[in-house]
N, C-alpha and C positions, 0 to 999 in steps of 0.2 A: 053673742061669747061668751064662753062659760069659762070658771078658774081652773077646769081640767083643760082647755084651749091654752090656757095663758101659760100654765104648769106643761106642757106639752112642746109649746112654741121655746121657753126658754128648757127646757131639756132638751132640743133640738138643736139649738144654737147660742146657750150659754150667752144672752141676754138677758138683762133683769129687768123684775116686774114691770116696772116702770113702760120699758122700753118693750115689752111683748105686747102687754097691754094697749098703747098708742100706736103698735105696728099694727095689729089687729082692727082695730075703732079704723086706721087709714085704710085698708084693706076689707072693710065691709066682710071681716068678719071670715072673708076668703087666705083659709091657712096658707096655702101657694105664695101666693101675693105676699102678705106677710112675712116669710120665712125672705124674699125677695129685697122688701122692705129693710128686712134688718141686716143681710148681708151688705146693702150699698153704705148703711152705716156705719158698720165695722169695719170697711174697706176705709172708706172716709173719718174714722178715726183713726186708724190704723198710719193712714198718709200724714196724719195731723201729730202722731207721737214719734216719727223717724229721723228727726234732728235731737232726739235726746240720746243722751249719753249711755253707753252704755260697762256697768260697772262690774258685772257681773255674769254669771252664764257656766255650764255644763260641758263636759269632754263626754262625749257619748261613742261606745263602741257598741258594734251589732256583728257576731258569726254566722253564717246561714252552711250549713251541713259539713261544717269542714272545711270546706272550700272557697266561701270569697267573703270576705267581710270591709268593713268600712270604721276610721274614725271621725268623728268630726265635734267640733267646736260650734255650741249653738250660745250665744249670746243673749245677754239682757238687762234691766233693770237695777234688779236687785236680788240679793241671797234671799229672797220671801218667794218670789218669784219664781227661781229656780225649783223649788219644794212643791211649786202646786199639779195637781195633776195634768190642764194643759196644756202646760210646760213640758212636763217630762212625756205627756203621748207624741207631743211632739215628736220633740226630739227622736222616740222608737219609728216616729211615719219616716220621721227624713233617713234615719240609717238606714230601714227596708227598702225605700224607694233608690237610696243611692246603690246600694246591693242590686236591687232588682233591674237598673235599668241602665246602669254606668255612666252618667251623665260624664263631659271633658271638664264641667265646670261648676260654675256657682249662677253662670247666668243660664245657663243652660240646663240646668236641676232645673232653676225658680220657673223654667216657661216649660217644664215637662207635663203632663194630665199625671193628678193623682192618682196608682195602681190601687187604690179602693177606693174611690168614688172620682171618672175619669170629666164627670161634668164641671171639675175644681181645675184650676195648675196648682204646683205647690207653691207658688207668688201666692197666691189668694188663699190657701192652708194656715200658712204662718200668718199672715192682716185678720184670718179669721180669732188667729190665736192672740194675738196683741190686742183686740177687741174683748175678748176671755179677761183675762191676763191686766188690762189698761197699762200694758210696759211696751217698750221700742224691745222688738226683738230682731236678733241678726243672725244668720248664718257665717260664722268668721270665717270657715274654712272645711274638706274634709279630704282622707286620703281612705282610697279602695284598691283593695289586694285580692288577687286570684290568683289559684292555682291553674 
């Protein structure tokens, strides 16, 4: 296990240095297994944060080809996280998902495969962002319009 392995694992998962190191040690240096370990731990962390109060967030709008668009409200705990790259990226990805896949409601959206990586669901994508930011995140509502 090298420093480069730890760095690469951190970049791909958003995990901290020690979390990446422990996962690689636990996986016996197997990078794929280490990624799975971090993913599982992130989901557990996200589940623990789910009762925390949402006090901040953003409204995100996205329009594709001037023919279809969405507006969504994505909540989190603090204004600090609303400005973070992981949160902003999540908002953009959710908006593109809604435009592309036309879910009926939030529950249907959460179960959909993510358009950029079909090996994970939207719910898993949100939980990964929760693990990265350390705050509860919730998609409160969305509206989709199409000509």
